[in-house]
Phi, psi and omega in degrees: 000150185284325185257015184278119180244027181287168180290143176258169179298322180296318181290324178293318178293326177294315178297316178300318179295316180295315179294326177293319179296316179297319179294321178296319177297320179297314179292323178296320178293330177295317183277334184267321191256012186273002176288163185299331181290329182254025185295317179294318177294322178298312180298317179297317181294316181294317180294315182292320179292322178294319177293322178298315177297318181299311181293325179291318179295317178297316181294321185275308187276336176263004178058032181284339181286349178263359182270176175295144183297324180295321179296315178297316181299312181293326177294314181291324178295319180297315180293320178297316179293327176296314177296321178297318180297315179297317178297319180294320178296317178295318179297313181294321179294320179290326177294314182296321177295321178295320178294317179296322181291319182293319183279355175082029181271007183275000000 
């Protein structure tokens, strides 16, 4: 068909290969860098590889890489701020619970 823009076997295998390579790097860092000396490098590597996979999956399977750059930027900023907000609420709640426990308000 002339207007068919669906995925082809070649594009699906390319996506599978890229995600497999990122996962192999992630697993290799798990087995190589998890000793106490490489803990910071391990955490950085796991977070960066997970984010890379996340952005690639969002771009490829949600077709975000074909959208306007501003739309993608605002979508990612909104989701990032949402995660930051949830993390901040959890951090603040655990601090407040610790203060209440220390001061004997339980």
